C-alpha positions as CSV (number, residue, x, y, z in Angstrom):
1,R,45.3,41.8,-8.9
2,S,46.6,42.1,-12.4
3,C,46.8,38.3,-12.6
4,S,43.2,38.0,-11.5
5,C,42.1,40.5,-14.1
6,L,44.1,38.6,-16.8
7,A,42.5,35.3,-15.7
8,L,39.0,36.9,-15.9
9,V,39.7,38.2,-19.4
10,L,41.0,34.8,-20.5
11,V,37.9,33.0,-19.1
12,S,35.6,35.5,-20.8
13,I,37.4,35.1,-24.1
14,S,37.3,31.3,-23.8
15,F,33.6,31.4,-23.0
16,Y,33.0,33.6,-26.0
17,Y,34.8,31.3,-28.4
18,L,33.1,28.2,-26.9
19,L,29.7,29.9,-27.4
20,E,30.7,30.7,-31.0
21,I,31.7,27.1,-31.6
22,Y,28.4,25.9,-30.1
23,M,26.4,28.2,-32.2
24,F,28.3,27.2,-35.3
25,A,27.7,23.5,-34.4
26,L,24.0,24.2,-34.6
27,S,24.2,26.1,-37.9
28,R,23.4,25.0,-41.4
29,A,27.0,25.5,-42.5
30,S,28.2,23.1,-39.8
31,L,25.7,20.5,-40.8
32,E,26.7,20.8,-44.5
33,I,30.3,20.2,-43.5
34,V,29.4,17.1,-41.5
35,L,27.2,15.8,-44.3
36,F,30.1,16.4,-46.8
37,F,32.2,13.8,-45.0
38,Q,29.4,11.3,-44.6
39,P,29.1,8.6,-47.3
40,P,25.8,8.8,-49.1
41,Y,23.3,6.2,-48.0
42,K,23.1,3.3,-50.3
43,E,20.7,0.5,-49.8
44,R,22.1,-3.0,-49.8
45,I,19.7,-5.2,-51.8
46,I,20.2,-8.9,-51.9
47,E,18.2,-11.7,-53.4
48,Y,16.0,-13.7,-51.1
49,D,12.5,-15.2,-50.9
50,V,10.4,-14.7,-47.8
51,G,7.7,-17.1,-49.1
52,T,4.0,-16.6,-48.9
53,R,1.4,-16.9,-46.2
54,N,-2.4,-17.0,-46.2
55,H,-4.5,-15.3,-43.5
56,T,-7.7,-17.3,-44.2
57,R,-9.8,-15.8,-41.4
58,D,-9.9,-12.3,-43.1
59,N,-12.9,-11.3,-45.2
60,R,-11.5,-9.9,-48.4
61,T,-14.7,-9.9,-50.4
62,V,-14.8,-6.1,-50.9
63,A,-11.1,-5.9,-51.8
64,Q,-11.7,-8.6,-54.4
65,Q,-14.7,-6.7,-55.9
66,L,-12.5,-3.6,-56.2
67,V,-9.9,-5.6,-58.1
68,L,-12.5,-6.5,-60.7
69,N,-14.1,-3.1,-60.9
70,V,-11.3,-0.7,-60.4
71,R,-8.6,-2.1,-62.8
72,V,-5.2,-0.6,-62.1
73,H,-2.2,-1.3,-64.2
74,C,1.1,-0.4,-62.5
75,L,4.1,1.0,-64.4
76,L,7.4,0.8,-62.6
77,H,10.5,2.9,-63.5
78,C,13.4,0.4,-63.5
79,T,16.4,1.9,-65.2
80,N,19.5,0.8,-63.3
81,G,21.0,-2.1,-61.5
82,H,19.9,-0.9,-58.1
83,E,16.2,-0.7,-59.2
84,R,16.4,-4.0,-61.0
85,R,17.6,-5.7,-57.8
86,K,14.6,-4.2,-56.0
87,L,12.1,-5.3,-58.6
88,P,11.5,-8.9,-57.3
89,H,10.8,-7.6,-53.8
90,I,8.1,-5.3,-55.2
91,L,6.6,-8.0,-57.3
92,S,6.3,-10.3,-54.3
93,T,4.7,-7.7,-52.1
94,W,2.4,-4.8,-53.2
95,G,3.1,-5.3,-56.9
96,A,1.3,-8.7,-56.8
97,R,-2.0,-6.8,-56.2
98,C,-1.8,-4.7,-59.5
99,N,-4.1,-6.0,-62.2
100,R,-1.1,-5.9,-64.4
101,M,2.5,-4.8,-64.0
102,H,4.6,-3.0,-66.7
103,I,8.3,-2.2,-66.4
104,V,10.1,0.7,-68.0
105,E,13.6,-0.6,-68.9
106,D,16.7,1.1,-70.2
107,G,16.2,2.9,-73.5
108,Q,12.4,3.1,-73.3
109,T,10.9,6.6,-73.0
110,I,7.9,7.3,-70.9
111,Q,6.0,8.4,-73.9
112,A,6.6,5.1,-75.7
113,M,5.7,3.1,-72.6
114,Y,2.4,5.0,-72.1
115,Q,1.7,4.6,-75.8
116,S,2.3,0.8,-75.6
117,V,0.2,0.4,-72.4
118,Y,-2.7,2.4,-73.9
119,E,-2.7,0.7,-77.3
120,Q,-2.4,-2.9,-76.0
121,H,-4.5,-2.7,-72.8
122,Y,-7.0,0.1,-73.4
123,R,-10.1,-2.2,-72.8
124,E,-8.7,-3.8,-69.6
125,L,-7.4,-0.7,-67.9
126,D,-9.3,1.9,-65.8
127,W,-6.2,3.6,-64.2
128,L,-2.4,3.7,-64.7
129,L,-0.3,3.9,-61.5
130,H,3.2,5.2,-62.4
131,V,5.6,4.9,-59.4
132,N,9.2,4.5,-58.8
133,V,10.8,1.6,-56.9
134,D,11.1,3.4,-53.5
135,S,7.3,3.4,-52.8
136,Y,5.2,0.9,-51.1
137,V,1.6,1.1,-52.4
138,I,-1.5,-0.1,-50.6
139,M,-3.4,-1.1,-53.7
140,E,-6.7,-1.6,-51.7
141,N,-6.6,2.0,-50.6
142,L,-5.8,3.2,-54.0
143,R,-8.8,1.5,-55.5
144,Y,-11.0,2.7,-52.7
145,H,-10.2,6.3,-53.5
146,L,-10.3,5.8,-57.3
147,A,-13.7,4.0,-57.2
148,Q,-15.4,7.4,-56.7
149,Y,-14.2,8.7,-60.0
150,A,-15.2,7.7,-63.5
151,P,-12.1,6.4,-65.4
152,T,-13.3,8.1,-68.6
153,E,-12.9,11.5,-66.9
154,Q,-9.5,13.3,-66.9
155,I,-8.3,12.7,-63.4
156,Y,-4.8,12.6,-62.0
157,L,-2.9,12.3,-58.7
158,E,0.7,13.5,-58.4
159,A,3.3,13.4,-55.6
160,F,6.9,14.6,-55.8
161,H,9.4,12.9,-53.5
162,A,12.7,14.8,-53.1
163,A,16.0,13.0,-53.0
164,Y,18.0,13.1,-49.8
165,R,21.6,12.1,-50.3
166,Y,22.0,10.7,-46.8
167,A,18.6,9.0,-46.5
168,H,16.8,8.3,-49.8
169,V,17.4,4.9,-51.2
170,S,17.6,5.8,-54.9
171,L,19.4,9.2,-54.5
172,K,17.3,10.9,-57.1
173,D,14.0,13.0,-57.2
174,T,11.0,11.0,-58.1
175,T,7.3,11.7,-58.9
176,D,4.5,9.2,-58.6
177,Y,1.3,9.5,-60.6
178,A,-2.1,7.8,-60.9
179,L,-3.8,8.6,-64.2
180,S,-7.3,7.8,-65.3
181,R,-7.8,6.2,-68.7
182,G,-9.2,9.5,-69.9
183,A,-6.2,11.4,-68.6
184,L,-3.8,8.9,-70.2
185,E,-5.6,9.3,-73.5
186,Q,-5.4,13.1,-73.3
187,L,-1.7,13.1,-72.5
188,L,-1.0,11.0,-75.6
189,A,-3.3,12.9,-77.8
190,R,-1.7,16.3,-76.9
191,N,1.8,14.9,-76.9
192,C,2.3,16.2,-73.3
193,F,5.7,14.7,-72.6
194,S,8.0,17.6,-72.4
195,R,8.4,19.2,-68.9
196,S,6.5,22.4,-69.7
197,S,3.7,20.8,-71.7
198,W,3.2,18.0,-69.1
199,Q,2.3,20.5,-66.5
200,D,0.1,22.5,-68.9
201,C,-1.8,19.4,-69.7
202,L,-2.3,18.4,-66.1
203,A,-3.6,22.0,-65.4
204,D,-6.5,21.3,-67.7
205,M,-7.4,18.1,-65.8
206,T,-9.0,17.5,-62.4
207,E,-6.6,16.6,-59.5
208,G,-7.7,13.9,-57.2
209,P,-6.5,13.4,-53.6
210,S,-2.7,13.7,-54.3
211,E,-1.9,14.1,-50.6
212,L,-2.6,10.4,-50.2
213,L,0.5,9.6,-52.3
214,F,2.3,11.6,-49.7
215,P,4.3,14.3,-51.6
216,F,7.4,15.1,-49.5
217,Q,10.1,17.9,-49.8
218,V,11.6,19.5,-46.8
219,P,15.0,21.1,-46.1
220,S,17.6,18.3,-46.1
221,E,19.0,19.5,-42.7
222,V,16.0,18.2,-40.8
223,L,16.8,14.7,-42.0
224,P,19.5,13.5,-39.6
225,F,22.1,11.4,-41.4
226,T,22.4,9.4,-38.2
227,L,19.0,7.9,-38.9
228,R,19.7,6.9,-42.5
229,S,20.2,3.2,-41.6
230,D,16.8,3.2,-39.8
231,F,14.9,5.2,-42.4
232,W,11.4,4.2,-41.5
233,N,8.8,6.3,-43.3
234,W,10.4,9.6,-42.2
235,P,7.7,11.7,-44.0
236,Y,5.0,10.5,-41.5
237,I,7.2,11.4,-38.6
238,Y,8.0,14.8,-40.1
239,R,4.4,15.7,-40.7
240,A,3.5,15.0,-37.1
241,V,6.5,17.0,-35.7
242,Y,6.5,20.0,-38.0
243,T,3.7,22.4,-38.7
244,D,5.6,25.0,-40.7
245,A,8.5,25.3,-43.1
246,V,10.9,26.8,-40.7
247,I,14.4,25.2,-40.9
248,R,15.0,23.3,-37.7
249,S,18.4,22.3,-36.3
250,L,19.4,18.7,-35.9
251,V,19.3,18.9,-32.1
252,I,15.6,20.2,-32.2
253,V,14.7,17.4,-34.5
254,I,15.9,14.7,-32.2
255,E,14.3,16.3,-29.2
256,R,11.0,17.0,-30.8
257,L,10.7,13.5,-32.1
258,A,10.1,12.5,-28.5
259,N,8.1,15.4,-27.4
260,L,5.7,16.2,-30.2
261,L,5.0,12.9,-31.9
262,F,1.4,11.8,-32.2
263,S,-1.2,12.4,-29.5
264,Q,-2.7,9.0,-30.2
265,G,-1.2,6.6,-32.7
266,F,-0.4,8.9,-35.6
267,G,-2.4,11.8,-34.2
268,K,-4.5,12.7,-37.2
269,P,-3.5,10.0,-39.7
270,L,-4.5,10.3,-43.3
271,A,-7.6,8.3,-44.1
272,Y,-6.5,5.3,-46.1
273,P,-3.1,6.6,-47.4
274,I,-2.1,5.2,-50.8
275,A,1.7,5.1,-50.5
276,F,4.6,4.9,-48.1
277,P,7.5,6.7,-49.8
278,Y,11.2,5.8,-49.2
279,A,10.7,2.2,-48.3
280,T,13.7,-0.2,-48.6
281,A,13.5,-3.7,-49.9
282,N,13.5,-5.2,-46.5
283,Q,10.9,-2.7,-45.3
284,L,8.6,-3.8,-48.1
285,H,8.3,-7.2,-46.6
286,I,8.0,-6.0,-43.0
287,I,5.1,-3.6,-44.0
288,E,3.6,-6.5,-45.9
289,Y,3.6,-8.7,-42.8
290,I,2.2,-6.0,-40.5
291,L,-0.6,-5.0,-42.9
292,Y,-1.7,-8.3,-44.2
293,H,-0.6,-11.0,-41.6
294,L,-0.1,-9.5,-38.2
295,R,-3.4,-9.0,-36.2
296,S,-4.4,-7.6,-32.9
297,Y,-6.8,-10.1,-31.3
298,G,-10.3,-9.1,-30.5
299,R,-10.5,-6.0,-32.8
300,V,-12.6,-6.0,-36.0
301,N,-11.8,-3.0,-38.1
302,G,-14.6,-0.8,-39.5
303,M,-14.9,0.5,-43.1
304,P,-16.5,3.5,-44.6
305,A,-19.1,3.2,-47.3
306,I,-18.4,3.7,-51.0
307,P,-21.2,6.0,-52.2
308,E,-23.7,5.2,-54.9
309,G,-22.6,6.0,-58.4
310,S,-19.1,4.6,-57.8
311,A,-17.6,1.7,-59.5
312,V,-18.5,-0.5,-56.5
313,Q,-21.2,0.3,-53.9
314,V,-20.2,-0.8,-50.5
315,P,-22.1,-0.2,-47.2
316,A,-20.3,1.0,-44.2
317,V,-19.0,-1.5,-41.6
318,V,-18.8,-0.5,-37.9
319,A,-15.7,-1.4,-36.0
320,D,-16.1,-3.8,-33.1
321,D,-13.5,-4.1,-30.3
322,S,-15.9,-5.7,-27.8
323,V,-13.8,-8.9,-27.4
324,A,-10.6,-6.8,-26.8
325,R,-12.4,-4.7,-24.2
326,R,-13.7,-7.9,-22.5
327,L,-10.3,-9.4,-22.3
328,Y,-8.9,-6.2,-21.0
329,K,-11.2,-6.6,-17.9
330,E,-10.7,-10.3,-17.6
331,V,-6.9,-10.6,-18.1
332,R,-5.4,-7.7,-16.1
333,I,-1.7,-7.1,-17.0
334,L,0.7,-4.8,-15.2
335,C,3.6,-3.7,-17.4
336,L,7.0,-3.1,-15.9
337,V,9.4,-1.2,-18.3
338,L,13.1,-0.8,-17.3
339,T,14.8,2.3,-18.7
340,Y,17.7,4.6,-18.1
341,P,17.5,8.2,-16.8
342,H,18.9,9.9,-19.9
343,I,16.2,8.4,-22.2
344,Y,13.3,8.2,-19.8
345,E,11.4,11.2,-21.1
346,K,11.3,10.2,-24.7
347,V,10.9,6.5,-24.0
348,G,8.2,7.0,-21.3
349,K,6.0,9.2,-23.4
350,T,6.4,7.0,-26.6
351,I,5.5,3.8,-24.7
352,Q,2.6,5.5,-22.9
353,Q,1.2,6.8,-26.3
354,T,1.6,3.5,-28.1
355,W,1.5,-0.1,-26.7
356,G,1.7,1.0,-23.0
357,R,-1.8,2.5,-23.0
358,R,-3.2,-0.9,-23.5
359,C,-1.7,-2.2,-20.2
360,N,-4.0,-2.2,-17.2
361,K,-1.2,-0.4,-15.4
362,L,2.1,0.8,-16.8
363,I,5.1,1.5,-14.5
364,I,8.4,2.7,-15.8
365,F,11.4,2.2,-13.6
366,S,14.6,4.2,-13.6
367,S,17.2,5.1,-11.0
368,R,16.5,8.7,-10.7
369,N,13.4,10.9,-9.9
370,Q,12.0,12.0,-13.3
371,T,9.8,14.8,-14.5
372,N,6.2,13.5,-14.8
373,V,5.0,12.4,-18.2
374,D,1.3,12.4,-18.5
375,G,-0.3,9.1,-18.0
376,V,3.0,7.5,-16.9
377,H,3.6,6.1,-13.4
378,S,7.3,6.4,-12.9
379,V,9.4,4.9,-10.0
380,A,12.9,5.8,-9.0
381,L,14.7,2.7,-7.7
382,N,17.6,3.0,-5.2
383,V,20.0,1.1,-7.6
384,S,23.1,1.8,-9.6
385,E,22.8,1.8,-13.4
386,G,24.7,-0.3,-15.9
387,Y,24.2,-3.4,-18.0
388,R,26.1,-5.6,-15.5
389,L,23.8,-4.3,-12.7
390,L,20.5,-4.9,-14.6
391,W,19.7,-8.0,-12.4
392,G,19.7,-5.9,-9.3
393,K,17.5,-3.3,-11.0
394,T,15.1,-6.0,-12.1
395,K,14.9,-7.5,-8.6
396,A,14.1,-4.0,-7.2
397,A,11.4,-3.4,-9.7
398,F,9.6,-6.7,-9.0
399,R,9.9,-6.2,-5.3
400,H,8.3,-2.8,-5.6
401,V,5.5,-4.2,-7.8
402,Y,4.8,-7.1,-5.4
403,K,4.7,-4.8,-2.4
404,H,2.6,-2.0,-3.8
405,H,0.6,-3.4,-6.9
406,S,0.3,-7.1,-6.8
407,H,-3.4,-6.8,-6.1
408,E,-3.9,-4.7,-9.2
409,A,-3.1,-7.3,-11.8
410,D,-3.2,-11.0,-12.6
411,W,-0.1,-11.1,-14.8
412,F,3.1,-9.1,-14.7
413,F,4.9,-8.3,-18.0
414,K,8.5,-7.1,-17.9
415,A,9.9,-5.2,-21.0
416,D,12.9,-3.2,-22.0
417,H,12.6,0.3,-23.4
418,D,13.1,-1.0,-26.9
419,T,10.4,-3.7,-26.7
420,Y,7.2,-3.2,-28.6
421,A,4.3,-5.2,-27.3
422,I,0.8,-6.1,-28.6
423,M,-1.2,-6.4,-25.5
424,D,-4.4,-7.7,-27.0
425,N,-2.4,-10.7,-28.3
426,M,-0.8,-11.2,-24.9
427,R,-4.2,-11.4,-23.3
428,Y,-5.4,-13.8,-25.9
429,M,-2.5,-16.1,-25.1
430,L,-2.9,-15.8,-21.3
431,H,-6.7,-16.2,-21.2
432,P,-6.8,-20.0,-20.9
433,Y,-4.3,-20.0,-17.9
434,Q,-5.0,-19.4,-14.3
435,P,-2.9,-16.6,-12.7
436,D,-2.9,-18.4,-9.3
437,E,-0.8,-21.1,-10.8
438,P,2.9,-20.6,-11.5
439,F,3.6,-19.7,-15.2
440,Y,6.5,-18.0,-17.0
441,F,6.1,-17.0,-20.7
442,G,8.5,-15.5,-23.2
443,C,11.1,-16.4,-25.9
444,H,12.7,-19.6,-24.6
445,F,16.5,-19.7,-24.6
446,T,18.4,-22.9,-23.8
447,P,22.1,-22.3,-24.7
448,D,22.9,-25.6,-23.0
449,K,21.1,-28.4,-21.3
450,H,21.6,-26.8,-17.8
451,E,20.3,-23.3,-18.7
452,S,16.7,-22.4,-19.5
453,Y,15.3,-18.9,-19.4
454,M,13.3,-16.3,-21.4
455,S,14.9,-13.6,-23.5
456,G,15.0,-10.3,-21.5
457,G,14.8,-8.1,-24.6
458,A,11.7,-9.9,-26.0
459,G,10.1,-9.5,-22.6
460,Y,8.5,-12.1,-20.3
461,V,5.3,-12.5,-18.4
462,L,4.9,-14.0,-14.8
463,S,1.6,-15.1,-13.3
464,R,0.6,-13.7,-9.9
465,E,1.7,-17.0,-8.3
466,A,5.0,-16.9,-10.1
467,L,5.6,-13.3,-8.8
468,R,4.8,-14.4,-5.3
469,R,7.2,-17.3,-5.3
470,L,9.9,-15.1,-6.9
471,V,9.8,-12.3,-4.3
472,E,8.9,-14.3,-1.2
473,H,11.1,-17.4,-1.7
474,G,13.5,-16.7,-4.6
475,F,15.0,-13.3,-3.7
476,H,15.4,-14.3,0.0
477,S,17.1,-17.6,-0.6
478,N,20.6,-18.7,-1.5
479,G,19.2,-20.6,-4.4
480,C,19.0,-17.3,-6.4
481,N,21.7,-14.8,-7.1
482,R,21.5,-12.3,-4.2
483,R,24.1,-9.9,-5.7
484,P,23.1,-7.0,-8.0
485,T,25.4,-8.2,-10.8
486,G,24.5,-10.9,-13.2
487,T,22.9,-11.4,-16.6
488,E,19.3,-10.4,-15.9
489,D,17.3,-12.9,-18.1
490,F,19.6,-15.8,-17.2
491,E,19.4,-15.1,-13.5
492,M,15.6,-14.7,-13.7
493,G,15.1,-18.0,-15.4
494,F,17.5,-19.7,-12.9
495,C,15.7,-18.2,-9.9
496,L,12.2,-19.1,-11.2
497,D,13.3,-22.6,-11.9
498,Y,14.5,-22.8,-8.3
499,C,11.1,-21.5,-7.1
500,G,9.2,-24.2,-9.1
501,V,8.0,-22.0,-11.9
502,P,8.3,-23.7,-15.3
503,A,9.1,-22.1,-18.5
504,T,6.0,-22.4,-20.6
505,D,5.9,-22.8,-24.4
506,S,4.7,-19.5,-25.7
507,R,4.4,-20.4,-29.4
508,D,1.0,-20.5,-31.1
509,S,-0.8,-23.7,-32.2
510,E,1.1,-23.8,-35.5
511,G,4.6,-23.4,-33.8
512,H,5.1,-19.8,-34.8
513,H,6.9,-17.6,-32.3
514,R,5.0,-14.9,-30.4
515,F,7.9,-13.4,-28.5
516,L,10.6,-12.1,-30.9
517,P,14.1,-11.6,-29.5
518,L,15.3,-9.6,-32.4
519,S,13.9,-7.0,-34.8
520,L,11.3,-8.0,-37.4
521,E,14.0,-7.5,-40.1
522,H,16.4,-9.8,-38.4
523,V,13.9,-12.7,-37.9
524,M,12.1,-12.3,-41.1
525,I,14.6,-11.4,-43.8
526,P,16.9,-14.3,-44.9
527,G,20.6,-13.7,-44.8
528,Q,20.6,-11.3,-41.9
529,Y,23.0,-13.6,-39.9
530,D,25.0,-16.7,-40.6
531,A,24.9,-20.3,-39.0
532,K,27.4,-19.2,-36.3
533,F,25.2,-16.3,-35.1
534,W,24.6,-16.6,-31.3
535,L,20.8,-16.8,-31.6
536,N,20.9,-20.2,-33.4
537,S,22.5,-21.9,-30.4
538,F,20.3,-20.1,-27.9
539,M,16.8,-20.8,-29.2
540,H,14.9,-23.7,-27.6
541,H,12.7,-23.8,-30.8
542,Q,14.3,-22.4,-33.9
543,I,12.7,-19.4,-35.6
544,K,12.0,-19.9,-39.3
545,T,12.9,-17.1,-41.7
546,G,10.5,-15.4,-44.1
547,M,6.7,-14.9,-43.6
548,E,6.5,-18.1,-41.5
549,C,8.8,-16.6,-38.8
550,C,6.2,-15.1,-36.6
551,S,2.7,-15.7,-35.3
552,T,-0.4,-14.0,-36.6
553,Y,-0.8,-13.0,-33.0
554,A,2.8,-12.1,-32.3
555,I,3.2,-10.4,-28.8
556,T,6.5,-8.7,-28.7
557,I,9.2,-7.4,-31.0
558,H,12.7,-6.4,-29.7
559,Y,15.0,-3.7,-30.9
560,V,12.2,-1.3,-31.9
561,V,13.5,2.3,-32.0
562,Y,11.1,4.6,-30.1
563,Y,9.9,6.5,-33.2
564,Q,9.3,3.2,-34.9
565,M,6.8,2.3,-32.2
566,Y,4.4,5.0,-33.5
567,L,4.6,3.6,-37.0
568,F,4.0,0.0,-35.8
569,D,1.0,1.2,-33.8
570,Y,-0.4,3.1,-36.7
571,L,-0.1,0.2,-39.1
572,L,-1.5,-2.3,-36.7
573,Y,-4.4,-0.4,-35.2
574,D,-5.3,2.3,-37.7
575,M,-4.3,1.1,-41.2
576,T,-6.0,-2.1,-42.2
577,P,-6.2,-1.9,-46.1
578,Y,-9.6,-1.0,-47.4
579,G,-11.9,-3.9,-48.2
580,I,-10.3,-6.3,-45.7
581,I,-12.3,-7.1,-42.6
582,E,-10.0,-8.8,-40.0
583,G,-11.1,-12.2,-38.8
584,H,-9.9,-13.9,-35.7
585,E,-9.5,-17.3,-34.1
586,P,-12.4,-18.2,-31.7
């Protein structure tokens, strides 16, 4: 009996100490210790040229009018080697849309630079935008908001962006400003360049919509250092997740990213935001591609009016998605997403709220019964999990779809949980083809002359006839791998070839790829991999780097982290820069 009592005491003490350790692990002190041993995030900036690209079908008339009538000079703070290396990337992206760019170099004071800009360019300047190198500025949106103010008035916009040692690319606090000509004149006349007098001077002026520059300062513990290499516009994610200033633990951050993000797109996005803070050099080019070159077919964006009395008077334009809605009815696509039980909840909800809601039907397959996620049809397959067993899981998913849902769609799109798809563009590509003929679309891999298949991560599309042949003939024959093991995309290509389903060229009319087997950063940014990288020997048609990498109507992007899907959806569907009306191929 004494031994039993002693054992009970020891178990109780052990449980108590384990509970203490667990509570400490969630505490701020624990996080600070972990952060202390983490190296600060430092952006790696290299020289490269992504080239240029023209999207000639867009109507940019209003944007061009704003350039002439809302003249914005940009002032960049560039005072160290890191910032100087980033400068060319700014000048080739958003900086190219400034009326004029000025650079603050070492040894120059802000007062001297303001004085120089004012004296030399007073007659050709309406506004001065003073930003640091870590912001991406949508100049069309800036001009839209500023057009409603007279530049002779004393107007300013101000946004403070806090430094975060484990995420922020410059490791220092920054503040961005937009100043009217009248405000700039007053700052110089009153010599407002000490910290105290600066704020006193601004207090006597009128503040414009500063929230559109996205001021951002939160407790550092809500910025997981584990995400510092994927630092994609965290302020937008934070705004959607948090509604108060309560300090949250790291665990809650990760969980709530999945559970509370954005009811639709970005939930309640800012109307024409001006800046994306905390953008890396590579992200500058990716944002540039999505905003100015990537299009969702069949959707013409609307545009609010600019009222009378502004620098430019512009009537409202009504959005028109009638072509996209017609294609939705005419080209029915069932989407199969394969995922794992431990990530089902966050992935399922994310896909359903972003690209998956544009499927005619979305089914997410796992190997375990899951709690229901609103709007998501989930199926538990009787299979074992594991990368080596993915072929067996894929076969089970297609068997289920063929048995229960083949009458509900014309085309069947298989994607992974880290695939982002633009369904409008998929319908545009598929529209000329007949689903009762055998077709197989995707990113074509041919690692040698005897192997031909579509990348699994980029996703692939089967016609209704291809699905019938696959399930009725392929899965029941010795010509296809009948075991659950095997490389999924290779086995699928081999089996479809056996069934007489050819791999179809999925590139656009200009030879640009529409199914991307890697992330946008890896296919667009030069120098991401060398000549020996596996992709070079796998691609049937090589992918160009730079802005020519990808189609205007790209269909899929691989390796998209679930929280990035919200950002991509927002940029593509809700954030066309003001004054640009998207045009489309007939």
